[in-house]
N, C-alpha and C positions, 0 to 999 in steps of 0.2 A: 547639636544641642549643647547649651552652656551648662557646665557642672554647677550644682548648687553651692552657694558660698557657705563656708564653715565659719560660724561666728562663735567666739569664745563665750561660754556661759549660756549658749542657746542650743537647743536640740537640733540635730541635723535633719532636714526634711526627708521624709521617707520616700523612697522610689518604688514604683510598682514594676520592678524588672520581671517578676514572675509572670505578671499579666501580659507585659510586652512580649515575652518569649512565647507565651501561649498563642498570641495573635499571629505569629509568623506562619506562613503557609509554604510548604515545601512541595516540590514536584511529586515526591512519593505520595504525599497526602492527597494532592489534587488529582493525580492520575488514578489513584485507588477509588476516589469518589466518582470520577468520570466513568471508569469501567463499571462500577456498581450501578450508576444511573443508566448507562447504556443497556445493561442487562435487564434492568427493570422495565424500561420503555419498549423493549423488544419482546417481552414475554407474551406468548400467545397460546391458544388452543386450536385455532383454525386459521387457514390461509386467508379467509375473508376478513380477518381482523387486521391484516398487514397492508402496508402501502405508503407509509411516510418515510421517504428517503432521507437519511441523515447525511447531508452534504458535508464534505470536509473530512470524512472518515477514511477516505481512500483517494488515490490519484487515478483510479480507474472507475468509469461511470457506473457500471453494474457491480463494482466491488464495494461501493459505499454500503454501510450498514442500513438496515431497514427496521423501522419501528412500527408499532400499531398506529392505525389511523387516528385513534382517539387519544393517543398519548400526549401529555403536555411536555414538550421538549425544551421549554424555557431554561430549566435548570441544567439540562444537558449542554446546551449551547453556551450558557454562562460559564460552566466548568471548562468547556473547550476553549473559550476565550481567555479564561484565567490561566490555563496551562500554556497557551500561546504567549501571553504576556510574561510568564515566568521563564519562557524559553525551554519548556519541558519537551523531551523527545517522545513522540507518540509511538515510534516504531515504524518500520518500513511497511509499505503496501505494494500490492501487485498492480502495475499500471496497464491493465488491459480492460477490455469491455466485452465480456462474453454475452452472447445473445440470450435474452431472458424473456419468458412469456409470463409476465405478471410476478406474483409473489408466492411464497410458500411459508409454511410453519414447520420448521425442522427442529425436532427435540425441544419444542415449546419456545423457540426463538424465531422471530420473523426473519426471513431471508428472501433472496431472489429465487425464482423458479427458472433455473437455467435450462435452455433448450437442449444443450449438450453439456456433458460433464466438463466444467472449466478446468479440471485437472488433466484433460487430454487436449493436445494441440490439434487444431482443425486442419483441413486440407487447403492450404493457401500458399501463395508465393509472393515475394516482395513486389513482383511486377503487377500484381493485382491492385496495388494501392498507389499512393503518391510517392514522388521521388524523395529520397532521403540520403543524406551523406552521413555515414557512420564514421565517427572520429575516435572512438575508444571502446574497448571491450574488456571486461574483467569479470571474474566470478567471486562473489562473496557469499559464503554459505551455500544456500540453495537458490541463490538469485544470480541472474545474468545482468550485469550492470553495463548499459550501453549508452555511450555519449552520441547524441544525434544532432544534426543541423538540417534545417529545411526552410523553405519559403512559406510564408503565411502570416499568422498572428491574429486573425480575426475569428477563426472557427476553433472548435474543440478538437484537438488531434489526439488520436490513440494509437498505440503500437502493440502488436502481438507477435508471438513467436511462430514461425513456420518451419516445419521439417518436411520439405517436399517429398523426398523419397522414403522417409520413415525407416531408413536402414542405417546400420553401423558399418563403417569401413573397417574391415578386419586388419588389425595391427596390434601392437602391444605398447601403450594402451589403445583401445579402439577409438575411432574418430567419427564425428558427425559434421555434416554441412547444414547449417541453419540459415534462415533468412528472416528478415524483419518486415512485417506487413504494417504499412503506415496508412491510416484511414482518418477521415474527418467527418464530423456530423453534418457538414454542408460544404459546398464549394467555397473555398477561401479566397476572397477578393483581394486580400492584402499581400504585399510583397516584402514584408519585413523578413530579415534573416534571423531565425529563431534557433537558439542553442538550448538543449535540454538533456536530461539524464533519465533514462528509463531503467526500471528495476523489474525484471521479468522472472517469473517462477520457473525453476528448472526441475521441479519435482517430477513432471511427466517423463523427462529424459531418464531420471534415476529409476522410475518405475519400469520403463521399457528395458533398461539395462538389466535389472534384476530378473524380469520375465525372460530375457534372452540368455542370460548367463547363470542364473540360479544362485546368486549370492548377494549379500547385502552391502558389500563394500567394494569400491572400485574407483577407476579413473576414466573419464571420457575427455578426449581432446575436442574442443569445440572450434569450428571454423565459421566465422561470420564477418562479412564485409571486408575481407582481406586481413582480419585479425585472428589471432589464435589465443585460446585460454583453456586452462585445465580445470575440469570440474571433478573435484575429489570428494567422495562421500563414503 
């Protein structure tokens, strides 16, 4: 913007800098409005009110938030788009797809009616799903971050954690052998080579450790796909 000319004997044109500043939108502001709008459209008194899936709120299909069926979600998606344009960080999500039987109203918020507790790992093995090449494994907080590569590209692919034997290998620190179950919503006819990063919740492992050893802090050495990572909590 060109600065106003200063003319001798004339008043300097006033600028509306305060108004300009007030119009600026920050990530903190937008994300606060986004969270408030999500909470409002998810409010419920009965499960029958719920059923509108808020796509884009998670990278796991049944981890997406759920709103009331009669909720007007236009403002919610407008705020989601605005946050995306500003490059705001929405936070991490768990990239799995627990089986659900419809919807529930939990503490007056619409949610999925999970068939099994999503906080517990199911009885599965990597061999039950599609082939996957694991290229990196790390732990960040309570998440297992796994770099994967696989063939496909036309179907929706999901990954979940398997702990086939459900046991700790006694050592100091203890160790576990985990596997990664790779599933798709339909047979994938494409043969593109896909690279992706999965973030999987490790809370069930910490809960099992506390139940076995009776304390709230510890370390578990995780073995997955030929990689090793320490989970410290």
